[in-house]
Every structure is written in C-alpha cells, then in structure tokens.
C-alpha positions as CSV (number, residue, x, y, z in Angstrom):
1,M,-10.6,6.6,-17.5
2,L,-11.1,8.9,-14.8
3,K,-10.5,8.7,-11.8
4,K,-14.0,8.4,-10.3
5,D,-14.5,5.9,-13.4
6,L,-11.5,4.0,-12.5
7,R,-12.9,4.0,-8.7
8,L,-16.2,2.5,-9.4
9,K,-14.7,-0.1,-11.6
10,Y,-12.4,-1.5,-10.0
11,S,-14.3,-1.1,-6.4
12,R,-16.7,-3.4,-8.6
13,L,-13.9,-5.7,-9.9
14,R,-13.1,-5.8,-5.9
15,S,-16.5,-7.2,-4.3
16,S,-16.9,-10.3,-6.8
17,I,-13.7,-11.3,-5.2
18,T,-14.1,-14.8,-3.4
19,P,-12.1,-15.1,0.1
20,T,-10.1,-18.0,-1.2
21,L,-9.5,-16.1,-4.5
22,L,-8.6,-13.0,-2.7
23,T,-5.9,-15.2,0.3
24,Q,-4.6,-16.7,-3.4
25,Q,-3.8,-13.3,-4.6
26,S,-3.0,-12.5,-1.5
27,I,0.4,-15.1,-1.1
28,A,1.1,-14.4,-5.0
29,I,2.0,-11.1,-4.3
30,A,3.6,-12.1,-1.1
31,N,6.3,-13.9,-2.4
32,S,6.9,-11.7,-5.6
33,V,7.6,-9.2,-3.0
34,L,11.4,-11.5,-1.9
35,Q,12.0,-11.0,-6.0
36,L,12.3,-7.3,-5.4
37,P,15.9,-5.3,-5.0
38,I,14.9,-3.6,-1.7
39,W,16.9,-6.2,0.9
40,E,18.9,-3.5,1.6
41,N,16.7,-1.3,3.3
42,Q,15.7,-1.2,6.6
43,Y,12.3,0.8,7.2
44,F,9.2,-0.5,5.7
45,H,5.8,0.7,5.9
46,I,2.9,-1.3,5.1
47,F,-0.8,-0.7,5.4
48,L,-3.1,-3.4,7.6
49,P,-6.1,-4.2,5.1
50,I,-9.7,-3.1,5.6
51,E,-11.6,-6.3,5.3
52,K,-14.6,-5.3,3.7
53,K,-12.8,-3.9,1.0
54,L,-11.4,-6.4,0.3
55,E,-7.9,-4.8,0.6
56,I,-4.9,-7.7,-0.2
57,D,-4.0,-9.0,2.7
58,T,-0.9,-8.1,4.2
59,E,0.4,-10.5,6.3
60,G,2.5,-12.2,4.3
61,I,4.7,-10.1,3.7
62,I,5.0,-8.4,7.1
63,S,5.7,-12.1,8.3
64,I,8.3,-12.1,5.4
65,L,9.8,-8.7,6.5
66,L,9.8,-10.0,10.2
67,G,11.4,-12.8,9.2
68,F,13.9,-10.8,7.3
69,D,15.0,-8.4,11.2
70,K,13.3,-5.4,9.0
71,N,11.5,-2.6,10.5
72,V,8.2,-2.7,10.2
73,I,5.9,0.6,10.2
74,V,1.9,0.6,10.8
75,P,0.0,3.3,9.6
76,K,-2.5,5.2,12.2
77,V,-5.2,8.0,11.3
78,I,-5.0,10.9,13.1
79,S,-7.2,13.3,11.2
80,T,-9.3,14.0,8.4
81,T,-6.0,14.4,6.8
82,E,-3.2,12.6,8.7
83,L,-1.6,9.6,8.8
84,E,0.6,8.5,11.9
85,H,3.2,5.7,12.0
86,Y,4.0,3.1,14.3
87,L,6.5,0.5,14.6
88,L,4.5,-2.7,15.2
89,T,6.4,-4.7,17.5
90,D,5.3,-7.8,20.0
91,N,3.8,-5.9,22.2
92,T,1.6,-3.7,19.4
93,K,-1.9,-3.5,20.0
94,F,-4.6,-3.1,17.7
95,T,-8.1,-1.6,17.3
96,T,-10.6,-1.3,14.5
97,T,-11.7,2.0,13.9
98,T,-15.6,3.0,12.4
99,L,-14.3,2.7,9.0
100,D,-13.3,-0.9,9.7
101,I,-9.2,-0.6,9.3
102,P,-7.0,-1.9,12.1
103,E,-4.3,0.7,13.3
104,P,-1.9,0.9,16.0
105,I,-3.8,1.7,19.2
106,D,-0.2,3.4,20.2
107,G,3.6,2.8,20.4
108,I,6.3,3.9,19.2
109,T,6.3,6.3,16.5
110,I,8.0,6.2,13.1
111,H,8.9,10.1,11.0
112,P,8.3,9.4,7.6
113,E,11.3,10.7,6.8
114,K,13.4,7.7,8.3
115,L,11.6,5.1,5.7
116,D,13.1,3.3,3.0
117,V,10.0,0.9,2.0
118,I,6.2,2.0,1.2
119,F,3.8,-0.7,0.5
120,I,0.8,1.2,-0.4
121,P,-2.8,0.5,-0.8
122,L,-4.7,1.4,-4.4
123,L,-8.1,0.7,-6.6
124,A,-6.4,1.0,-10.2
125,F,-2.9,1.9,-11.8
126,D,-1.8,2.7,-15.1
127,K,1.5,1.4,-16.9
128,I,3.6,4.4,-15.9
129,G,3.0,4.2,-12.4
130,N,-0.2,7.0,-11.4
131,R,-1.9,5.5,-8.5
132,I,-5.6,5.8,-7.6
133,G,-7.3,5.3,-3.9
134,Y,-10.1,5.8,-2.8
135,G,-10.0,9.4,-3.3
136,K,-8.9,11.1,0.3
137,G,-5.6,11.9,-0.6
138,Y,-4.0,10.2,2.7
139,Y,-1.1,8.7,1.1
140,D,0.1,11.2,-1.0
141,R,-0.1,13.4,1.8
142,F,1.9,11.4,3.7
143,L,4.6,10.8,0.3
144,N,5.1,14.0,0.4
145,Q,6.7,14.2,3.8
146,C,8.9,10.9,2.7
147,R,12.7,11.5,1.4
148,S,12.5,11.8,-2.3
149,D,14.4,8.1,-2.1
150,V,12.0,6.2,-0.8
151,I,10.6,3.4,-2.9
152,K,7.1,3.2,-3.7
153,I,5.2,-0.1,-4.0
154,G,1.9,-0.5,-4.9
155,L,0.1,-3.6,-4.1
156,S,-3.1,-4.8,-6.6
157,L,-5.2,-7.4,-7.4
158,F,-5.3,-6.6,-10.8
159,E,-3.2,-5.5,-14.3
160,A,-2.1,-1.5,-15.2
161,E,-4.9,0.2,-17.3
162,N,-3.4,2.2,-20.3
163,E,-3.9,5.6,-18.3
164,I,-4.9,7.4,-15.7
165,D,-6.8,10.7,-17.4
166,D,-6.7,12.9,-14.5
167,I,-3.7,13.0,-13.2
168,S,-2.5,16.4,-10.9
169,T,0.6,17.6,-9.9
170,T,0.3,16.2,-6.4
171,D,-0.3,12.8,-7.2
172,I,2.8,10.8,-6.4
173,P,3.5,8.2,-9.3
174,L,4.8,4.8,-8.0
175,N,8.4,2.8,-8.7
176,Y,7.2,-0.7,-8.4
177,C,3.0,-2.1,-8.7
178,I,2.7,-5.9,-7.8
179,T,0.0,-8.0,-9.0
180,P,-0.7,-11.4,-8.4
181,I,0.3,-12.2,-12.2
182,K,2.9,-9.8,-12.7
183,T,5.5,-7.1,-11.3
184,Y,5.8,-3.8,-12.9
185,S,8.5,-1.3,-12.9
186,F,8.4,2.7,-13.7
187,Q,11.3,4.7,-14.3
188,T,10.5,7.6,-11.7
189,P,12.0,11.2,-12.5
C-alpha cells in the first residue's frame, strides 16, 4: 500500500479505539519494553502523546525508564522542520501547543548524538521495519542527526503491514516495533 492510503486507513482505525482499550494497549506495550535488550543504555528519547490523535500513552514507559534511573529526553517542535530535545527532570514544565502536542517549555537540551534509544511514534509499519508517520518528516530529519547505532523502537497499536510501497531513500527503518500483541525485531544494514 502507498503511504497516503496507509495514513488514511490507520487514522480511521485509530479513531475507533476507546479510551479504555487505548489504556490497556499502552500498558501492554510498556510491559513489552522490559523484554528488549536495551537496558545497558542511558539516554532514552520518547515522545509525549497527542491525545486527540489517540497516540499510545507513553507515561508507563517513562515511569519504567525513570525507575531504572535512565535519562529520559522529550522532544519540542521548534520550527516547521526541526525538533529540539530536553532532559526530563522534576522541574520540567510543560505546555500544550496549538497542535495539541505536550512539550517542555525549556530546560536542559540534549544533542541527538548523545541518544542511545529512541521510541518513535508512527501510524503504520511493515514487516521489514519501514514506518510512516503523519508525513511531516520530523523524525526522519531527527534520526539523521543521531549516531548510526542508535536503537530505533516504533510503538504501534496495530500489527505490521506486508509492505509499504513508496518508501524513499530518506526513510529510516526501525530496529524494533512493539504492538500490544507482539514485538517485531528487524535486521538493519
């Protein structure tokens, strides 16, 4: 399927999820994170969900990371093409943007090259680790700023598509994708 068709399909599927089911699925995904071979790392980047788009609630994953004394970094949109990344601390204050994205107001910035693991929001992914988001390219540009060995973990409410037909050379594949039912592992070049 083409990206535009997948975006439409998965936006519709997501809109049919009840708040109770979203909570249950978010907890299942958070519990699966514990099984990944990522715990020797220190710097974990994670998105904060856009509630109106019924994105996975990452609060459980954040609690697990903080419980393991990991450095948790959250993004902030600073332009139409760029993200900035902030260390989550007890003093971090948040605001909600006009797009309903929760973001840190300010704080300690962390350069992308310092990151070890990145949890990535997505709408759909395929069986070889390609993913699609909303089509703005924020995460592809961000991932290009990271080290080549950064671990990329997608979080999805739905299982893998067979194939995304129109993958481009700028699309960066995942190492893992966690759904409420299964954890996918992908070989990356």
